[in-house]
C-alpha positions in Angstrom: -9.9 -23.8 7.1 -9.0 -21.6 4.2 -9.5 -22.8 0.7 -7.0 -23.2 -2.1 -9.9 -23.1 -4.7 -9.2 -19.5 -5.7 -8.9 -18.4 -9.3 -7.9 -15.2 -11.2 -10.1 -14.2 -14.1 -8.1 -12.4 -16.8 -10.2 -10.9 -19.6 -9.2 -10.6 -23.2 -7.2 -7.4 -24.0 -6.3 -6.7 -20.4 -2.5 -6.4 -21.0 -3.0 -3.8 -23.7 -5.5 -1.8 -21.6 -3.1 -1.9 -18.6 -0.2 -0.6 -20.7 -2.4 2.3 -21.8 -3.3 3.0 -18.2 0.4 3.0 -17.3 1.1 5.6 -19.9 -1.7 7.8 -18.6 -0.3 7.6 -15.0 3.2 8.3 -16.3 1.9 11.4 -18.1 0.3 12.6 -14.8 3.5 12.0 -12.9 5.4 14.3 -15.3 2.6 16.9 -15.2 2.8 17.0 -11.3 6.6 17.2 -11.2 7.8 20.1 -9.1 10.7 22.1 -10.4 11.3 19.5 -13.0 11.7 16.7 -10.4 9.3 13.8 -10.8 7.8 12.2 -7.7 5.8 9.0 -7.5 2.8 8.9 -9.7 0.7 8.2 -6.6 1.7 8.4 -2.9 4.0 11.2 -3.9 4.3 12.7 -0.4 6.3 10.6 2.1 6.1 11.6 5.7 9.3 9.9 6.8 11.4 6.8 6.1 12.8 4.8 9.0 14.4 1.5 10.0 12.4 -1.3 11.5 12.2 -5.0 12.1 9.6 -7.6 11.1 9.4 -10.5 13.6 7.7 -13.6 12.2 6.0 -15.5 15.0 6.5 -19.2 15.9 3.8 -21.9 15.9 1.8 -20.4 13.1 -1.0 -22.6 11.6 0.1 -24.7 8.6 -1.7 -22.6 6.0 0.2 -19.4 7.1 3.7 -21.0 7.0 4.8 -20.0 3.5 7.2 -17.5 2.1 8.3 -14.9 4.6 6.2 -16.7 7.2 7.7 -20.1 6.7 9.6 -20.1 10.0 10.1 -17.8 13.0 12.7 -15.1 12.2 13.3 -11.4 12.6 14.1 -9.4 9.4 15.5 -5.9 9.0 13.0 -3.6 7.2 12.6 -0.1 5.9 9.3 1.7 6.4 7.7 4.6 4.6 4.4 6.4 5.5 2.7 8.5 2.8 -0.3 10.3 1.5 -2.0 8.7 -1.5 -2.3 11.7 -3.9 0.1 12.3 -6.8 0.4 15.8 -5.5 2.3 16.9 -2.3 -0.7 18.5 -0.6 -1.3 19.5 3.0 -1.9 16.7 5.5 -5.1 18.4 6.4 -6.6 17.6 3.0 -8.7 14.4 2.7 -6.5 11.7 1.3 -5.6 8.0 1.4 -2.9 7.3 3.9 -0.5 4.4 3.3 2.4 2.4 4.8 5.0 0.6 2.7 7.3 -1.9 4.3 10.4 -3.4 2.5 11.6 -6.5 4.3 15.3 -7.2 3.7 17.2 -10.4 3.5 14.4 -12.4 1.9 15.9 -15.1 -0.3 13.9 -17.1 -2.8 12.4 -17.0 -6.3 10.8 -13.7 -7.1 7.4 -13.0 -8.7 8.9 -10.8 -11.4 11.7 -13.3 -12.0 15.4 -12.5 -12.9 16.0 -10.4 -9.8 18.9 -10.8 -7.3 17.1 -8.5 -4.8 16.4 -10.1 -1.5 13.4 -8.1 -0.6 9.6 -8.5 0.0 7.4 -5.4 -0.1 4.1 -5.1 1.8 2.0 -2.1 0.8 -1.1 -1.1 2.7 -3.7 1.7 3.0 -6.1 2.9 5.7 -9.2 1.2 4.2 -9.9 -2.5 4.2 -11.1 -2.5 0.6 -10.8 -0.2 -2.4 -13.6 2.0 -3.6 -13.0 0.4 -7.0 -14.0 -3.0 -8.2 -11.5 -3.0 -11.1 -8.6 -1.1 -12.5 -10.9 0.4 -15.1 -13.0 2.1 -12.4 -9.8 3.3 -10.7 -8.6 5.0 -13.9 -12.0 6.5 -14.5 -11.7 8.2 -11.1 -8.1 9.3 -11.6 -9.0 11.0 -14.9 -12.1 12.7 -13.3 -10.1 13.8 -10.2 -7.8 15.9 -12.4 -10.7 18.4 -12.7 -12.6 18.6 -9.4 -15.2 21.0 -10.8 -16.3 18.4 -13.3 -15.5 15.3 -11.3 -19.1 14.3 -10.6 -20.2 14.6 -14.2 -17.2 12.6 -15.5 -17.7 9.9 -13.0 -21.4 9.5 -13.9 -20.4 9.4 -17.6 -17.8 6.7 -16.9 -19.4 4.6 -14.1 -23.1 5.4 -14.3 -25.2 7.2 -11.7 -25.6 4.4 -9.1 -22.0 3.2 -9.2 -20.7 6.8 -9.0 -22.4 7.5 -5.7 -21.4 4.1 -4.2 -17.7 4.9 -5.1 -18.0 8.5 -3.7 -19.5 7.2 -0.5 -16.8 4.7 0.0 -14.1 7.3 -0.7 -15.7 9.7 1.8 -15.6 6.9 4.4 -11.9 6.3 4.0 -10.0 9.3 2.5 -12.4 11.7 4.1 -11.9 10.3 7.6 -9.8 12.4 10.0 -6.5 10.9 10.9 -4.9 11.9 14.2 -1.8 9.9 13.9 -0.5 7.3 11.5 1.0 5.4 14.5 -2.6 4.6 15.5 -4.0 3.8 12.1 -4.7 0.3 10.9 -3.4 -0.3 7.4 -4.8 -2.9 5.0 -3.6 -4.5 1.8 -7.2 -4.2 0.5 -6.2 -6.6 -2.2 -5.0 -10.2 -2.1 -1.6 -11.9 -2.4 -0.6 -15.5 -2.5 0.5 -17.2 0.7 1.9 -20.4 -0.8 -1.1 -22.3 -2.3 -3.6 -20.0 -0.4 -4.7 -16.4 -1.0 -4.9 -13.8 1.7 -5.2 -10.1 2.4 -3.1 -8.6 5.2 -3.3 -5.8 7.8 -0.9 -3.9 10.0 -2.8 -3.2 13.3 -1.3 -0.7 15.7 -0.3 -1.7 19.2 -0.4 1.8 20.6 -3.4 3.9 21.2 -3.5 7.5 19.8 -6.0 10.3 19.4 -8.7 9.4 16.9 -9.1 13.0 15.6 -6.4 15.5 14.8 -6.2 18.5 17.2 -7.3 21.8 15.7 -4.4 24.1 14.7 -2.2 21.3 13.4 -0.2 22.4 10.4 0.4 21.3 6.8 2.9 18.6 7.9 1.3 17.4 11.1 1.4 13.7 10.3 5.2 13.7 9.8 5.7 15.9 12.8 3.6 13.5 14.9 5.7 10.5 13.8 9.0 12.3 14.5 7.8 13.2 18.0 6.6 9.7 18.8 9.8 8.0 17.6 11.9 10.4 19.6 10.1 9.1 22.8 9.6 5.4 22.0 8.9 2.7 19.5 5.9 2.3 17.2 4.6 -1.2 16.5 2.0 -3.0 14.5 0.8 -6.6 14.5 0.8 -8.1 11.0 -2.3 -10.2 10.4 -3.4 -12.4 7.4 -7.0 -12.8 6.3 -7.5 -15.9 4.1 -9.6 -16.7 1.1 -12.6 -18.9 1.8 -14.9 -18.7 -1.2 -15.6 -16.3 -4.1 -18.8 -15.0 -2.5 -17.3 -13.8 0.8 -13.7 -13.3 -0.2 -13.5 -12.4 -4.0 -10.2 -12.3 -5.7 -11.0 -9.9 -8.6 -13.4 -7.4 -6.8 -11.3 -5.0 -4.7 -14.4 -3.2 -3.4 -15.6 -6.1 -1.2 -14.6 -6.3 2.5 -13.5 -9.8 3.2 -15.4 -11.4 6.1 -12.9 -14.2 7.0 -11.1 -14.0 10.4 -7.5 -12.7 10.8 -4.5 -14.7 11.9 -1.6 -12.9 13.7 1.6 -13.9 12.0 4.2 -11.3 13.0 5.0 -7.9 14.4 6.5 -4.8 12.7 8.4 -2.7 15.2 10.0 0.7 14.4 12.4 1.4 17.3 13.1 4.7 18.9 15.1 6.9 16.6 15.9 10.5 15.9 14.7 11.2 12.3 15.9 14.8 12.6 19.5 13.8 13.1 22.0 13.7 10.3 21.8 9.9 10.3 18.0 10.0 10.4 17.9 12.4 7.5 20.2 10.3 5.5 18.2 7.2 6.1 14.9 9.0 5.2 16.5 10.1 1.9 17.5 6.6 1.1 14.0 5.3 1.8 12.5 8.0 -0.3 14.7 7.1 -3.2 13.6 3.4 -3.0 10.7 1.9 -5.0 8.0 0.1 -3.1 6.0 -2.3 -5.2 3.7 -5.2 -4.3 5.4 -7.1 -7.1 8.7 -6.9 -5.2 7.6 -10.3 -3.9 8.4 -13.9 -3.5 6.6 -16.3 -5.9 4.9 -17.5 -2.7 3.5 -14.0 -2.2 2.5 -13.1 -5.9 -0.1 -10.3 -6.0 -3.5 -11.4 -7.2 -6.5 -9.9 -9.0 -6.9 -7.3 -11.7 -5.9 -4.2 -9.8 -2.7 -5.9 -8.7 -2.0 -7.0 -12.2 -2.4 -3.4 -13.3 0.0 -2.3 -10.7 2.6 -4.7 -12.1 2.5 -2.7 -15.4 2.1 0.8 -13.9 4.9 0.9 -11.3 7.8 0.4 -13.7 7.5 3.7 -15.7 6.9 5.6 -12.5 10.0 4.1 -10.9 12.1 4.8 -14.0 10.9 8.4 -14.4 12.0 9.5 -10.9 15.3 7.5 -11.0 14.5 5.2 -8.1 17.4 3.2 -6.6 17.8 -0.4 -7.4 16.4 -3.0 -5.0 18.9 -3.9 -2.2 20.7 -7.2 -2.9 
């Protein structure tokens, strides 16, 4: 059985440090703006935005029946796939790939408080852990990556020799991995959230098989083109699974670089039905999704994000959302 004996460790001065990081990311967001229009500070390039449903299964184990998963139900949802970079670069470039799911019609007390929005966001990437143990390591990498020619030297200066090569190896194993289709990619939260009194990571696991390696000759926008072609022919679906905290050694809360070893529990299914994203209605919906903000802190109290990197995201997302004029959360 999962354990409720998890704890967050908040060091002194964290809030001030995270506010400074948010300002740095905001400055980079403005620097990367194209024609004066700011995109997201990270995950700037969206591939498409679509309508979907999230079905919550019946007969879940007791420890999973909290928040969104409290009872069987099907929710409406909006889905955005993206590249992780703050720049809108070619899909052929090595990058983190992500999926963001906004579940609609979710009533209840929110983690941020004072919100009338009835949403729950689930954000996930293609790797089951992050290369970074802490938000400090992440920001060291972000700064170094702005100058590829000196990246290695800056990382060694900030992280030390051994830790630098561990981080680079993990990045190469995730962002450097060829992606044939996002429809066949497993996406992981890589960081924990609450599930009632428990803590868990989650994953979206594809139900359709696709090519593992992209075919040669694919163009700059091949990931978006693949999604459009697939959705014109049939639905895309992912099983939603939870992976619960057991103990600090195997499933640490604060260290995002550790793969959790606990088993997964199937709790639901995300289905994106057949749709024409090139139609006028499809383009309008995609524009609406692109204008939304997706934030792990758009969450029920029962699904509060956990750990230092998640706490840093709480501070960093707001200025990014404000800078690009994102729409308000659906009520």
